[in-house]
Steps between C-alpha positions, in 0.01 A plus 500: 500500500266714294351809655133446574287790381220570750298686235511199268398270784215735594384503137500121487312474829247762384455320167447170686236656726319647200522178299413255778245697700375770260603774741511849351869587441434848644408342835830313523734727691800392711314579823173330397384238752454166324216369713313816596542726197552253216259237636738207467456195718738220598415296189582803284831534684587139412411565136724807505790305653467231230493767231810671645681167521432443131615853420821485700582132468559503878335293769313721745458364851153569643665637816658776293155620401325476838611850600399654169227759547556761228600507135838637609548198729459275196755706308743473794454122517556456125806730501651296785422179314671624184805621695547154649642356180 
């Protein structure tokens, strides 16, 4: 199993948020609230999940993303997904 680098995952998540939603990269911090601070909505969350699935080649179950509230939560979910190889 390859070691999953949280910093790399964070970078990919940040890049996705910038690319998909034109969020300023400086606003994307691990503790940033997706819905309140970054103004994402549930449709945006689905777009992000699809993007992350394409990036990782892994199927993401919607249930795994229901509890996601912050950027760091996304990173945690992706790290867990990548570990489950």
